[in-house]
N, C-alpha and C positions, 0 to 999 in steps of 0.2 A: 304803410310799411311798418316794420317792427319797431317798437319802442325799446325793447329789451328791459321793460319794467313789467312785473307780474301783477295782474289784477288781484286784489285781496291783500297784497303786501304794500301797495302804494295806491294813491288815488288816480283816477283816469286823467289823461289817456294812458292806457296800459294794454299789454297783450293778454289774451285769454287762451287757456288751454281747453280743447274739446277733444277728448280721447288722445290720439297721437298727433292731432293737428294743432298748430299754433295760429290763432286768429290775430293778425296784426292790429295794433291799436291806433295807429296814426292814419288819418284820412285827409287828403287834400283835394280840392276841386279848383277848377279854373278854366281858362280858355286858351287854346293855341291860336295865334294870330298870323303866323307866317311859317313857311317851310320850304326847304330846298335842299337837294343833294344829301338826303339822309339826316338832316337836322331840322328842328322846329323850335320856334320861340313863342312865348306867350306869357301868361301871368297866372299865378296862384292867387285865387280870390278868397278862399276859406281853407283853414286847416285846423285839425284838432290838436296838433302839437307844434306850435310855432318854433320851438327850439330845434326840431328836426326838419320841418318843411315850412319855412317862413313864407308869409304872404309877400307877393312881389314878383319880379321877373323870374322866368324859368326858361332854361334851354335844355332841349332833349336831343341827344345825338345817338344815332344807330351805328354800331360797330359790327358789321356782318362777320368780319374775320375772327372775332372773339365771341360771337353770339351773345352780345351784350348791348345794353343801352346805358348812357350816362344821363342823369338828371341832376343838373347843377353839379354838386361835388360827389354825388352817390352813383354807384355802378350796380346795375341789376343784370344778372346772368340768366341766359336760357339754358336748356338742357345739354347743349353741345359746347358750352363754354369750356375752355381749358381748365384743368384741375388747378385750384388755387387762385384763379383769376378774380373771384369774388370772395375770397377768404375762406372757402371751404374746400 
């Protein structure tokens, strides 16, 4: 996900510009261990930016009515999300 820190101005992890595309600088990996009814739980086992995506438990919830998912305290929107739902 985005760090909102620009590579070249700060040390990694940071976001990179490639033309008109922003390459997010935070990467997290882990494993989902359970799921039911539009929600899943698991654990983040490695992250490049612990301040944004700390290692430990993770809960992911699908919100079809807003075309979004929430991952712990963050919300990510799809293309059909209501205007302003994810801050844009």
